[in-house]
Gaussian input, Z-matrix of N, CA and C with variables (Angstrom, degrees):
# hf/3-21g

backbone

0 1
 N
 C     1     B1
 C     2     B2     1     A1
 N     3     B3     2     A2     1     D1
 C     4     B4     3     A3     2     D2
 C     5     B5     4     A4     3     D3
 N     6     B6     5     A5     4     D4
 C     7     B7     6     A6     5     D5
 C     8     B8     7     A7     6     D6
 N     9     B9     8     A8     7     D7
 C    10    B10     9     A9     8     D8
 C    11    B11    10    A10     9     D9
 N    12    B12    11    A11    10    D10
 C    13    B13    12    A12    11    D11
 C    14    B14    13    A13    12    D12
 N    15    B15    14    A14    13    D13
 C    16    B16    15    A15    14    D14
 C    17    B17    16    A16    15    D15
 N    18    B18    17    A17    16    D16
 C    19    B19    18    A18    17    D17
 C    20    B20    19    A19    18    D18
 N    21    B21    20    A20    19    D19
 C    22    B22    21    A21    20    D20
 C    23    B23    22    A22    21    D21
 N    24    B24    23    A23    22    D22
 C    25    B25    24    A24    23    D23
 C    26    B26    25    A25    24    D24
 N    27    B27    26    A26    25    D25
 C    28    B28    27    A27    26    D26
 C    29    B29    28    A28    27    D27
 N    30    B30    29    A29    28    D28
 C    31    B31    30    A30    29    D29
 C    32    B32    31    A31    30    D30
 N    33    B33    32    A32    31    D31
 C    34    B34    33    A33    32    D32
 C    35    B35    34    A34    33    D33
 N    36    B36    35    A35    34    D34
 C    37    B37    36    A36    35    D35
 C    38    B38    37    A37    36    D36
 N    39    B39    38    A38    37    D37
 C    40    B40    39    A39    38    D38
 C    41    B41    40    A40    39    D39
 N    42    B42    41    A41    40    D40
 C    43    B43    42    A42    41    D41
 C    44    B44    43    A43    42    D42
 N    45    B45    44    A44    43    D43
 C    46    B46    45    A45    44    D44
 C    47    B47    46    A46    45    D45
 N    48    B48    47    A47    46    D46
 C    49    B49    48    A48    47    D47
 C    50    B50    49    A49    48    D48
 N    51    B51    50    A50    49    D49
 C    52    B52    51    A51    50    D50
 C    53    B53    52    A52    51    D51
 N    54    B54    53    A53    52    D52
 C    55    B55    54    A54    53    D53
 C    56    B56    55    A55    54    D54
 N    57    B57    56    A56    55    D55
 C    58    B58    57    A57    56    D56
 C    59    B59    58    A58    57    D57
 N    60    B60    59    A59    58    D58
 C    61    B61    60    A60    59    D59
 C    62    B62    61    A61    60    D60
 N    63    B63    62    A62    61    D61
 C    64    B64    63    A63    62    D62
 C    65    B65    64    A64    63    D63
 N    66    B66    65    A65    64    D64
 C    67    B67    66    A66    65    D65
 C    68    B68    67    A67    66    D66
 N    69    B69    68    A68    67    D67
 C    70    B70    69    A69    68    D68
 C    71    B71    70    A70    69    D69
 N    72    B72    71    A71    70    D70
 C    73    B73    72    A72    71    D71
 C    74    B74    73    A73    72    D72
 N    75    B75    74    A74    73    D73
 C    76    B76    75    A75    74    D74
 C    77    B77    76    A76    75    D75
 N    78    B78    77    A77    76    D76
 C    79    B79    78    A78    77    D77
 C    80    B80    79    A79    78    D78
 N    81    B81    80    A80    79    D79
 C    82    B82    81    A81    80    D80
 C    83    B83    82    A82    81    D81
 N    84    B84    83    A83    82    D82
 C    85    B85    84    A84    83    D83
 C    86    B86    85    A85    84    D84
 N    87    B87    86    A86    85    D85
 C    88    B88    87    A87    86    D86
 C    89    B89    88    A88    87    D87
 N    90    B90    89    A89    88    D88
 C    91    B91    90    A90    89    D89
 C    92    B92    91    A91    90    D90
 N    93    B93    92    A92    91    D91
 C    94    B94    93    A93    92    D92
 C    95    B95    94    A94    93    D93
 N    96    B96    95    A95    94    D94
 C    97    B97    96    A96    95    D95
 C    98    B98    97    A97    96    D96
 N    99    B99    98    A98    97    D97
 C   100   B100    99    A99    98    D98
 C   101   B101   100   A100    99    D99
 N   102   B102   101   A101   100   D100
 C   103   B103   102   A102   101   D101
 C   104   B104   103   A103   102   D102
 N   105   B105   104   A104   103   D103
 C   106   B106   105   A105   104   D104
 C   107   B107   106   A106   105   D105
 N   108   B108   107   A107   106   D106
 C   109   B109   108   A108   107   D107
 C   110   B110   109   A109   108   D108
 N   111   B111   110   A110   109   D109
 C   112   B112   111   A111   110   D110
 C   113   B113   112   A112   111   D111
 N   114   B114   113   A113   112   D112
 C   115   B115   114   A114   113   D113
 C   116   B116   115   A115   114   D114
 N   117   B117   116   A116   115   D115
 C   118   B118   117   A117   116   D116
 C   119   B119   118   A118   117   D117
 N   120   B120   119   A119   118   D118
 C   121   B121   120   A120   119   D119
 C   122   B122   121   A121   120   D120
 N   123   B123   122   A122   121   D121
 C   124   B124   123   A123   122   D122
 C   125   B125   124   A124   123   D123
 N   126   B126   125   A125   124   D124
 C   127   B127   126   A126   125   D125
 C   128   B128   127   A127   126   D126
 N   129   B129   128   A128   127   D127
 C   130   B130   129   A129   128   D128
 C   131   B131   130   A130   129   D129
 N   132   B132   131   A131   130   D130
 C   133   B133   132   A132   131   D131
 C   134   B134   133   A133   132   D132
 N   135   B135   134   A134   133   D133
 C   136   B136   135   A135   134   D134
 C   137   B137   136   A136   135   D135
 N   138   B138   137   A137   136   D136
 C   139   B139   138   A138   137   D137
 C   140   B140   139   A139   138   D138
 N   141   B141   140   A140   139   D139
 C   142   B142   141   A141   140   D140
 C   143   B143   142   A142   141   D141
 N   144   B144   143   A143   142   D142
 C   145   B145   144   A144   143   D143
 C   146   B146   145   A145   144   D144
 N   147   B147   146   A146   145   D145
 C   148   B148   147   A147   146   D146
 C   149   B149   148   A148   147   D147
 N   150   B150   149   A149   148   D148
 C   151   B151   150   A150   149   D149
 C   152   B152   151   A151   150   D150
 N   153   B153   152   A152   151   D151
 C   154   B154   153   A153   152   D152
 C   155   B155   154   A154   153   D153
 N   156   B156   155   A155   154   D154
 C   157   B157   156   A156   155   D155
 C   158   B158   157   A157   156   D156
 N   159   B159   158   A158   157   D157
 C   160   B160   159   A159   158   D158
 C   161   B161   160   A160   159   D159
 N   162   B162   161   A161   160   D160
 C   163   B163   162   A162   161   D161
 C   164   B164   163   A163   162   D162
 N   165   B165   164   A164   163   D163
 C   166   B166   165   A165   164   D164
 C   167   B167   166   A166   165   D165
 N   168   B168   167   A167   166   D166
 C   169   B169   168   A168   167   D167
 C   170   B170   169   A169   168   D168
 N   171   B171   170   A170   169   D169
 C   172   B172   171   A171   170   D170
 C   173   B173   172   A172   171   D171
 N   174   B174   173   A173   172   D172
 C   175   B175   174   A174   173   D173
 C   176   B176   175   A175   174   D174
 N   177   B177   176   A176   175   D175
 C   178   B178   177   A177   176   D176
 C   179   B179   178   A178   177   D177
 N   180   B180   179   A179   178   D178
 C   181   B181   180   A180   179   D179
 C   182   B182   181   A181   180   D180
 N   183   B183   182   A182   181   D181
 C   184   B184   183   A183   182   D182
 C   185   B185   184   A184   183   D183
 N   186   B186   185   A185   184   D184
 C   187   B187   186   A186   185   D185
 C   188   B188   187   A187   186   D186
 N   189   B189   188   A188   187   D187
 C   190   B190   189   A189   188   D188
 C   191   B191   190   A190   189   D189
 N   192   B192   191   A191   190   D190
 C   193   B193   192   A192   191   D191
 C   194   B194   193   A193   192   D192
 N   195   B195   194   A194   193   D193
 C   196   B196   195   A195   194   D194
 C   197   B197   196   A196   195   D195
 N   198   B198   197   A197   196   D196
 C   199   B199   198   A198   197   D197
 C   200   B200   199   A199   198   D198
 N   201   B201   200   A200   199   D199
 C   202   B202   201   A201   200   D200
 C   203   B203   202   A202   201   D201
 N   204   B204   203   A203   202   D202
 C   205   B205   204   A204   203   D203
 C   206   B206   205   A205   204   D204
 N   207   B207   206   A206   205   D205
 C   208   B208   207   A207   206   D206
 C   209   B209   208   A208   207   D207
 N   210   B210   209   A209   208   D208
 C   211   B211   210   A210   209   D209
 C   212   B212   211   A211   210   D210
 N   213   B213   212   A212   211   D211
 C   214   B214   213   A213   212   D212
 C   215   B215   214   A214   213   D213
 N   216   B216   215   A215   214   D214
 C   217   B217   216   A216   215   D215
 C   218   B218   217   A217   216   D216
 N   219   B219   218   A218   217   D217
 C   220   B220   219   A219   218   D218
 C   221   B221   220   A220   219   D219
 N   222   B222   221   A221   220   D220
 C   223   B223   222   A222   221   D221
 C   224   B224   223   A223   222   D222
 N   225   B225   224   A224   223   D223
 C   226   B226   225   A225   224   D224
 C   227   B227   226   A226   225   D225
 N   228   B228   227   A227   226   D226
 C   229   B229   228   A228   227   D227
 C   230   B230   229   A229   228   D228
 N   231   B231   230   A230   229   D229
 C   232   B232   231   A231   230   D230
 C   233   B233   232   A232   231   D231
 N   234   B234   233   A233   232   D232
 C   235   B235   234   A234   233   D233
 C   236   B236   235   A235   234   D234
 N   237   B237   236   A236   235   D235
 C   238   B238   237   A237   236   D236
 C   239   B239   238   A238   237   D237
 N   240   B240   239   A239   238   D238
 C   241   B241   240   A240   239   D239
 C   242   B242   241   A241   240   D240
 N   243   B243   242   A242   241   D241
 C   244   B244   243   A243   242   D242
 C   245   B245   244   A244   243   D243
 N   246   B246   245   A245   244   D244
 C   247   B247   246   A246   245   D245
 C   248   B248   247   A247   246   D246
 N   249   B249   248   A248   247   D247
 C   250   B250   249   A249   248   D248
 C   251   B251   250   A250   249   D249
 N   252   B252   251   A251   250   D250
 C   253   B253   252   A252   251   D251
 C   254   B254   253   A253   252   D252
 N   255   B255   254   A254   253   D253
 C   256   B256   255   A255   254   D254
 C   257   B257   256   A256   255   D255
 N   258   B258   257   A257   256   D256
 C   259   B259   258   A258   257   D257
 C   260   B260   259   A259   258   D258
 N   261   B261   260   A260   259   D259
 C   262   B262   261   A261   260   D260
 C   263   B263   262   A262   261   D261
 N   264   B264   263   A263   262   D262
 C   265   B265   264   A264   263   D263
 C   266   B266   265   A265   264   D264
 N   267   B267   266   A266   265   D265
 C   268   B268   267   A267   266   D266
 C   269   B269   268   A268   267   D267
 N   270   B270   269   A269   268   D268
 C   271   B271   270   A270   269   D269
 C   272   B272   271   A271   270   D270
 N   273   B273   272   A272   271   D271
 C   274   B274   273   A273   272   D272
 C   275   B275   274   A274   273   D273
 N   276   B276   275   A275   274   D274
 C   277   B277   276   A276   275   D275
 C   278   B278   277   A277   276   D276
 N   279   B279   278   A278   277   D277
 C   280   B280   279   A279   278   D278
 C   281   B281   280   A280   279   D279
 N   282   B282   281   A281   280   D280
 C   283   B283   282   A282   281   D281
 C   284   B284   283   A283   282   D282
 N   285   B285   284   A284   283   D283
 C   286   B286   285   A285   284   D284
 C   287   B287   286   A286   285   D285
 N   288   B288   287   A287   286   D286
 C   289   B289   288   A288   287   D287
 C   290   B290   289   A289   288   D288
 N   291   B291   290   A290   289   D289
 C   292   B292   291   A291   290   D290
 C   293   B293   292   A292   291   D291
 N   294   B294   293   A293   292   D292
 C   295   B295   294   A294   293   D293
 C   296   B296   295   A295   294   D294
 N   297   B297   296   A296   295   D295
 C   298   B298   297   A297   296   D296
 C   299   B299   298   A298   297   D297
 N   300   B300   299   A299   298   D298
 C   301   B301   300   A300   299   D299
 C   302   B302   301   A301   300   D300
 N   303   B303   302   A302   301   D301
 C   304   B304   303   A303   302   D302
 C   305   B305   304   A304   303   D303
 N   306   B306   305   A305   304   D304
 C   307   B307   306   A306   305   D305
 C   308   B308   307   A307   306   D306
 N   309   B309   308   A308   307   D307
 C   310   B310   309   A309   308   D308
 C   311   B311   310   A310   309   D309
 N   312   B312   311   A311   310   D310
 C   313   B313   312   A312   311   D311
 C   314   B314   313   A313   312   D312
 N   315   B315   314   A314   313   D313
 C   316   B316   315   A315   314   D314
 C   317   B317   316   A316   315   D315
 N   318   B318   317   A317   316   D316
 C   319   B319   318   A318   317   D317
 C   320   B320   319   A319   318   D318
 N   321   B321   320   A320   319   D319
 C   322   B322   321   A321   320   D320
 C   323   B323   322   A322   321   D321

   B1=1.4595
   B2=1.5255
   B3=1.3273
   B4=1.4696
   B5=1.5270
   B6=1.3082
   B7=1.4535
   B8=1.5287
   B9=1.3129
   B10=1.4690
   B11=1.5237
   B12=1.3432
   B13=1.4614
   B14=1.5504
   B15=1.3012
   B16=1.4645
   B17=1.5295
   B18=1.3069
   B19=1.4673
   B20=1.5426
   B21=1.3441
   B22=1.4482
   B23=1.5456
   B24=1.3140
   B25=1.4557
   B26=1.5265
   B27=1.3376
   B28=1.4541
   B29=1.5225
   B30=1.3224
   B31=1.4670
   B32=1.5258
   B33=1.3249
   B34=1.4494
   B35=1.5184
   B36=1.3396
   B37=1.4603
   B38=1.5304
   B39=1.3257
   B40=1.4665
   B41=1.5255
   B42=1.2999
   B43=1.4538
   B44=1.5342
   B45=1.3231
   B46=1.4470
   B47=1.5490
   B48=1.3028
   B49=1.4508
   B50=1.5335
   B51=1.3257
   B52=1.4599
   B53=1.5044
   B54=1.3346
   B55=1.4662
   B56=1.5209
   B57=1.3149
   B58=1.4738
   B59=1.5243
   B60=1.3111
   B61=1.4745
   B62=1.5269
   B63=1.3204
   B64=1.4720
   B65=1.5210
   B66=1.3603
   B67=1.4625
   B68=1.5263
   B69=1.3366
   B70=1.4600
   B71=1.5148
   B72=1.3485
   B73=1.4520
   B74=1.5190
   B75=1.3354
   B76=1.4549
   B77=1.5140
   B78=1.3194
   B79=1.4794
   B80=1.5254
   B81=1.3180
   B82=1.4933
   B83=1.5326
   B84=1.3197
   B85=1.4718
   B86=1.5354
   B87=1.3450
   B88=1.4431
   B89=1.5364
   B90=1.3189
   B91=1.4920
   B92=1.5314
   B93=1.3253
   B94=1.4688
   B95=1.5470
   B96=1.3310
   B97=1.4602
   B98=1.5214
   B99=1.3271
   B100=1.4665
   B101=1.5283
   B102=1.3208
   B103=1.4749
   B104=1.5323
   B105=1.3461
   B106=1.4747
   B107=1.5231
   B108=1.3276
   B109=1.4596
   B110=1.5287
   B111=1.3188
   B112=1.4698
   B113=1.5390
   B114=1.3285
   B115=1.4447
   B116=1.5346
   B117=1.3288
   B118=1.4811
   B119=1.5239
   B120=1.3311
   B121=1.4586
   B122=1.5292
   B123=1.3384
   B124=1.4435
   B125=1.5249
   B126=1.3227
   B127=1.4696
   B128=1.5394
   B129=1.3292
   B130=1.4667
   B131=1.5213
   B132=1.3104
   B133=1.4724
   B134=1.5133
   B135=1.3341
   B136=1.4780
   B137=1.5447
   B138=1.3240
   B139=1.4555
   B140=1.5167
   B141=1.3215
   B142=1.4561
   B143=1.5049
   B144=1.3282
   B145=1.4763
   B146=1.5164
   B147=1.3303
   B148=1.4724
   B149=1.5424
   B150=1.3437
   B151=1.4724
   B152=1.5330
   B153=1.3330
   B154=1.4451
   B155=1.5339
   B156=1.3419
   B157=1.4754
   B158=1.5213
   B159=1.3375
   B160=1.4514
   B161=1.5482
   B162=1.3334
   B163=1.4593
   B164=1.5661
   B165=1.3086
   B166=1.4498
   B167=1.5220
   B168=1.3090
   B169=1.4736
   B170=1.5111
   B171=1.3489
   B172=1.4556
   B173=1.5141
   B174=1.3328
   B175=1.4657
   B176=1.5388
   B177=1.3290
   B178=1.4587
   B179=1.5313
   B180=1.3206
   B181=1.4665
   B182=1.5357
   B183=1.3351
   B184=1.4815
   B185=1.5351
   B186=1.3245
   B187=1.4661
   B188=1.5321
   B189=1.3083
   B190=1.4494
   B191=1.5389
   B192=1.3318
   B193=1.4774
   B194=1.5180
   B195=1.3298
   B196=1.4687
   B197=1.5164
   B198=1.3222
   B199=1.4888
   B200=1.5321
   B201=1.3158
   B202=1.4622
   B203=1.5328
   B204=1.3180
   B205=1.4642
   B206=1.5219
   B207=1.3202
   B208=1.4686
   B209=1.5292
   B210=1.3271
   B211=1.4778
   B212=1.5321
   B213=1.3195
   B214=1.4877
   B215=1.5341
   B216=1.3033
   B217=1.4607
   B218=1.5199
   B219=1.3446
   B220=1.4539
   B221=1.5199
   B222=1.3406
   B223=1.4896
   B224=1.5155
   B225=1.3127
   B226=1.4773
   B227=1.5213
   B228=1.3233
   B229=1.4724
   B230=1.5359
   B231=1.3268
   B232=1.4420
   B233=1.5252
   B234=1.3059
   B235=1.4760
   B236=1.5335
   B237=1.3223
   B238=1.4639
   B239=1.5247
   B240=1.3091
   B241=1.4706
   B242=1.5352
   B243=1.3041
   B244=1.4524
   B245=1.5434
   B246=1.3121
   B247=1.4459
   B248=1.5411
   B249=1.3119
   B250=1.4675
   B251=1.5179
   B252=1.3094
   B253=1.4644
   B254=1.5163
   B255=1.3408
   B256=1.4614
   B257=1.5188
   B258=1.3260
   B259=1.4647
   B260=1.5385
   B261=1.3095
   B262=1.4637
   B263=1.5347
   B264=1.3103
   B265=1.4664
   B266=1.5440
   B267=1.3459
   B268=1.4477
   B269=1.5356
   B270=1.3308
   B271=1.4448
   B272=1.5147
   B273=1.3394
   B274=1.4485
   B275=1.5157
   B276=1.3445
   B277=1.4666
   B278=1.5222
   B279=1.3288
   B280=1.4574
   B281=1.5280
   B282=1.3400
   B283=1.4676
   B284=1.5231
   B285=1.3188
   B286=1.4477
   B287=1.5471
   B288=1.3026
   B289=1.4635
   B290=1.5258
   B291=1.3462
   B292=1.4739
   B293=1.5302
   B294=1.3379
   B295=1.4586
   B296=1.5097
   B297=1.3422
   B298=1.4588
   B299=1.5127
   B300=1.3453
   B301=1.4603
   B302=1.5241
   B303=1.3336
   B304=1.4492
   B305=1.5159
   B306=1.3386
   B307=1.4604
   B308=1.5267
   B309=1.3140
   B310=1.4840
   B311=1.5183
   B312=1.3295
   B313=1.4670
   B314=1.5193
   B315=1.3067
   B316=1.4482
   B317=1.5077
   B318=1.3265
   B319=1.4650
   B320=1.5237
   B321=1.3256
   B322=1.4669
   B323=1.5113
   A1=113.54
   A2=117.82
   A3=119.25
   A4=113.01
   A5=117.01
   A6=120.69
   A7=112.54
   A8=117.71
   A9=121.29
   A10=112.29
   A11=120.13
   A12=118.70
   A13=113.25
   A14=116.67
   A15=119.56
   A16=111.68
   A17=115.79
   A18=120.91
   A19=111.40
   A20=115.21
   A21=119.77
   A22=111.92
   A23=117.16
   A24=121.79
   A25=109.32
   A26=116.17
   A27=120.05
   A28=113.74
   A29=117.66
   A30=118.88
   A31=113.17
   A32=117.95
   A33=121.80
   A34=109.45
   A35=116.31
   A36=120.96
   A37=109.17
   A38=113.73
   A39=120.95
   A40=111.31
   A41=117.21
   A42=122.04
   A43=110.68
   A44=117.40
   A45=121.22
   A46=111.53
   A47=117.98
   A48=121.59
   A49=107.68
   A50=119.10
   A51=121.34
   A52=113.86
   A53=117.21
   A54=119.90
   A55=112.23
   A56=117.42
   A57=121.41
   A58=112.26
   A59=115.71
   A60=121.11
   A61=110.45
   A62=114.74
   A63=120.77
   A64=106.69
   A65=117.56
   A66=119.62
   A67=114.99
   A68=116.90
   A69=119.64
   A70=113.81
   A71=116.36
   A72=119.82
   A73=111.94
   A74=114.58
   A75=123.11
   A76=108.09
   A77=115.58
   A78=120.11
   A79=112.96
   A80=116.75
   A81=119.24
   A82=110.97
   A83=116.63
   A84=118.92
   A85=109.69
   A86=116.11
   A87=119.40
   A88=111.47
   A89=115.86
   A90=120.49
   A91=109.06
   A92=116.90
   A93=120.09
   A94=110.64
   A95=116.15
   A96=120.96
   A97=111.07
   A98=115.17
   A99=120.69
   A100=112.03
   A101=116.13
   A102=119.63
   A103=110.57
   A104=116.89
   A105=119.45
   A106=110.76
   A107=116.71
   A108=119.88
   A109=111.03
   A110=116.45
   A111=120.80
   A112=109.91
   A113=117.77
   A114=120.96
   A115=110.75
   A116=116.63
   A117=119.92
   A118=111.35
   A119=115.38
   A120=120.09
   A121=110.13
   A122=116.16
   A123=120.10
   A124=110.73
   A125=117.24
   A126=120.71
   A127=112.11
   A128=115.56
   A129=119.57
   A130=111.42
   A131=116.37
   A132=120.15
   A133=110.56
   A134=115.84
   A135=119.58
   A136=111.00
   A137=116.14
   A138=118.88
   A139=113.24
   A140=118.51
   A141=120.86
   A142=113.46
   A143=116.44
   A144=119.45
   A145=113.11
   A146=117.01
   A147=120.04
   A148=112.62
   A149=116.21
   A150=120.26
   A151=111.18
   A152=117.61
   A153=122.06
   A154=107.72
   A155=117.10
   A156=118.97
   A157=113.73
   A158=116.83
   A159=120.30
   A160=112.77
   A161=117.18
   A162=120.01
   A163=110.21
   A164=116.67
   A165=120.79
   A166=110.33
   A167=116.04
   A168=120.42
   A169=109.25
   A170=117.24
   A171=122.20
   A172=111.30
   A173=116.08
   A174=120.00
   A175=110.54
   A176=117.27
   A177=121.18
   A178=109.68
   A179=116.56
   A180=120.41
   A181=109.89
   A182=115.85
   A183=119.50
   A184=111.13
   A185=115.90
   A186=118.65
   A187=110.29
   A188=117.24
   A189=121.14
   A190=111.42
   A191=116.65
   A192=120.12
   A193=110.05
   A194=117.36
   A195=121.21
   A196=110.41
   A197=116.04
   A198=120.11
   A199=110.51
   A200=116.81
   A201=120.23
   A202=112.47
   A203=115.66
   A204=119.41
   A205=110.87
   A206=115.73
   A207=120.26
   A208=111.07
   A209=117.07
   A210=121.60
   A211=109.87
   A212=118.02
   A213=119.58
   A214=113.31
   A215=117.18
   A216=119.53
   A217=113.12
   A218=118.90
   A219=121.88
   A220=112.21
   A221=119.45
   A222=119.39
   A223=113.68
   A224=118.41
   A225=120.64
   A226=110.86
   A227=116.72
   A228=119.55
   A229=109.72
   A230=116.96
   A231=120.22
   A232=111.36
   A233=116.83
   A234=120.21
   A235=109.21
   A236=116.32
   A237=121.16
   A238=111.58
   A239=117.00
   A240=119.49
   A241=109.92
   A242=118.41
   A243=120.75
   A244=109.45
   A245=117.57
   A246=121.96
   A247=111.88
   A248=116.02
   A249=121.51
   A250=110.56
   A251=117.26
   A252=120.63
   A253=110.77
   A254=117.10
   A255=120.23
   A256=110.08
   A257=116.84
   A258=119.54
   A259=111.39
   A260=116.57
   A261=120.10
   A262=112.70
   A263=116.39
   A264=119.35
   A265=113.40
   A266=117.45
   A267=119.00
   A268=113.99
   A269=118.03
   A270=120.09
   A271=112.54
   A272=116.37
   A273=119.41
   A274=113.95
   A275=120.41
   A276=119.13
   A277=113.05
   A278=117.51
   A279=120.22
   A280=111.49
   A281=115.61
   A282=119.11
   A283=110.47
   A284=117.31
   A285=122.30
   A286=111.60
   A287=116.93
   A288=121.53
   A289=111.62
   A290=117.51
   A291=118.45
   A292=112.31
   A293=118.04
   A294=119.32
   A295=111.25
   A296=116.53
   A297=120.67
   A298=113.25
   A299=116.59
   A300=120.77
   A301=112.33
   A302=117.45
   A303=121.01
   A304=115.97
   A305=115.98
   A306=119.87
   A307=110.51
   A308=114.97
   A309=120.90
   A310=106.96
   A311=115.54
   A312=119.81
   A313=110.75
   A314=116.21
   A315=120.22
   A316=110.26
   A317=115.30
   A318=119.81
   A319=108.70
   A320=114.34
   A321=119.97
   A322=110.49
   D1=-27.00
   D2=179.00
   D3=-87.35
   D4=-27.99
   D5=-174.14
   D6=-83.81
   D7=-42.66
   D8=-176.69
   D9=-56.44
   D10=-46.28
   D11=178.11
   D12=-60.90
   D13=-31.66
   D14=179.47
   D15=-66.58
   D16=-33.07
   D17=179.70
   D18=-75.48
   D19=-29.53
   D20=-176.41
   D21=-91.28
   D22=-30.08
   D23=-176.26
   D24=-95.36
   D25=111.15
   D26=-176.00
   D27=-102.98
   D28=-1.49
   D29=-176.15
   D30=-89.99
   D31=-1.38
   D32=-179.90
   D33=-110.08
   D34=131.56
   D35=-177.39
   D36=-115.21
   D37=150.71
   D38=179.06
   D39=-124.32
   D40=8.07
   D41=-177.14
   D42=-69.63
   D43=125.34
   D44=179.07
   D45=-122.75
   D46=4.70
   D47=176.22
   D48=-86.63
   D49=113.80
   D50=-178.73
   D51=-55.31
   D52=-30.98
   D53=-179.04
   D54=-72.58
   D55=-20.46
   D56=-177.68
   D57=-108.20
   D58=-0.53
   D59=-175.24
   D60=-73.42
   D61=133.41
   D62=175.21
   D63=-72.32
   D64=141.59
   D65=-178.50
   D66=-55.97
   D67=-25.75
   D68=-178.94
   D69=-84.55
   D70=-3.95
   D71=-177.03
   D72=-94.68
   D73=152.24
   D74=177.05
   D75=-106.01
   D76=115.21
   D77=-176.60
   D78=-60.68
   D79=-34.86
   D80=179.17
   D81=-69.11
   D82=-38.67
   D83=177.05
   D84=-66.37
   D85=-41.56
   D86=177.88
   D87=-63.08
   D88=-36.94
   D89=178.71
   D90=-64.14
   D91=-42.80
   D92=178.16
   D93=-64.31
   D94=-41.09
   D95=177.05
   D96=-59.63
   D97=-44.02
   D98=-178.67
   D99=-66.58
   D100=-42.39
   D101=178.12
   D102=-64.16
   D103=-43.44
   D104=-179.57
   D105=-63.96
   D106=-42.04
   D107=179.17
   D108=-65.84
   D109=-43.51
   D110=179.12
   D111=-59.18
   D112=-42.09
   D113=179.05
   D114=-63.91
   D115=-40.37
   D116=178.40
   D117=-62.76
   D118=-43.28
   D119=-179.54
   D120=-65.29
   D121=-45.59
   D122=178.68
   D123=-59.64
   D124=-47.39
   D125=179.40
   D126=-60.60
   D127=-39.04
   D128=178.55
   D129=-65.14
   D130=-39.16
   D131=179.14
   D132=-66.69
   D133=-47.28
   D134=-178.65
   D135=-63.51
   D136=-42.75
   D137=-177.18
   D138=-73.61
   D139=-10.77
   D140=178.95
   D141=-101.41
   D142=13.28
   D143=-178.36
   D144=-57.44
   D145=-34.32
   D146=-179.85
   D147=-69.02
   D148=-15.17
   D149=179.71
   D150=-96.89
   D151=2.45
   D152=-178.37
   D153=-66.14
   D154=126.01
   D155=-176.44
   D156=-56.38
   D157=137.43
   D158=-177.55
   D159=-60.39
   D160=-31.69
   D161=179.73
   D162=-66.41
   D163=-39.73
   D164=178.33
   D165=-71.81
   D166=-36.64
   D167=176.91
   D168=-60.14
   D169=-42.94
   D170=178.62
   D171=-65.99
   D172=-40.47
   D173=177.81
   D174=-62.75
   D175=-41.28
   D176=179.22
   D177=-64.63
   D178=-41.88
   D179=179.37
   D180=-61.35
   D181=-45.66
   D182=179.94
   D183=-63.26
   D184=-42.98
   D185=178.44
   D186=-62.10
   D187=-42.94
   D188=178.18
   D189=-61.19
   D190=-41.54
   D191=179.94
   D192=-63.61
   D193=-43.76
   D194=-179.88
   D195=-62.78
   D196=-45.03
   D197=179.69
   D198=-65.11
   D199=-39.10
   D200=-179.34
   D201=-64.45
   D202=-36.39
   D203=176.54
   D204=-69.48
   D205=-39.34
   D206=-176.79
   D207=-77.10
   D208=-37.27
   D209=-177.69
   D210=-128.59
   D211=68.23
   D212=-175.76
   D213=-67.67
   D214=-20.75
   D215=-178.33
   D216=-80.70
   D217=-5.50
   D218=-176.69
   D219=-129.36
   D220=62.56
   D221=-177.03
   D222=-60.88
   D223=-37.19
   D224=179.21
   D225=-64.99
   D226=-38.85
   D227=179.09
   D228=-65.37
   D229=-34.34
   D230=179.28
   D231=-66.66
   D232=-40.21
   D233=176.27
   D234=-64.60
   D235=-42.63
   D236=178.26
   D237=-61.99
   D238=-38.32
   D239=179.43
   D240=-65.30
   D241=-41.25
   D242=178.62
   D243=-64.14
   D244=-42.73
   D245=177.94
   D246=-62.85
   D247=-37.57
   D248=177.39
   D249=-63.38
   D250=-44.53
   D251=178.33
   D252=-59.18
   D253=-47.50
   D254=-179.50
   D255=-62.97
   D256=-43.81
   D257=-178.69
   D258=-64.20
   D259=-49.89
   D260=-173.97
   D261=-72.64
   D262=-30.10
   D263=-176.86
   D264=-89.58
   D265=-31.21
   D266=-173.55
   D267=-120.90
   D268=-49.65
   D269=-174.53
   D270=-72.00
   D271=-51.01
   D272=-178.57
   D273=-58.90
   D274=-46.62
   D275=176.84
   D276=-60.47
   D277=-34.15
   D278=179.41
   D279=-66.71
   D280=-34.01
   D281=179.85
   D282=-78.85
   D283=-42.99
   D284=-174.39
   D285=-74.23
   D286=-40.08
   D287=-175.73
   D288=-133.65
   D289=66.34
   D290=-177.08
   D291=-61.32
   D292=-29.23
   D293=177.99
   D294=-65.44
   D295=-43.90
   D296=-179.23
   D297=-68.08
   D298=-28.27
   D299=-179.59
   D300=-88.53
   D301=1.15
   D302=178.31
   D303=76.99
   D304=16.23
   D305=-178.49
   D306=-79.52
   D307=-38.35
   D308=176.87
   D309=-128.45
   D310=161.14
   D311=176.85
   D312=-67.37
   D313=145.74
   D314=177.37
   D315=-64.71
   D316=138.30
   D317=179.58
   D318=-76.77
   D319=140.05
   D320=-177.85
   D321=-94.42

């Protein structure tokens, strides 16, 4: 639900790199757009925790247990490491390449 409108709506920009900014764009407006979108994505992720597949939940638990045994002095880092794995392996590819992940139809 968050990705499809982004592919269809071309009048909103999220570019905040001054070197890549189109002269007609306002970097502050783009920054606000990016913050609003990031908040929507974060909220969608948090609110969908109950839909997280049990197999992945088990894998996360096992990973956390292994990290906790190896690095018992850093429990917060272990939680962060599990979150990083989920983000880099599942969430980021879905955002960057929704067509490849089967979230939206491939563009022709």
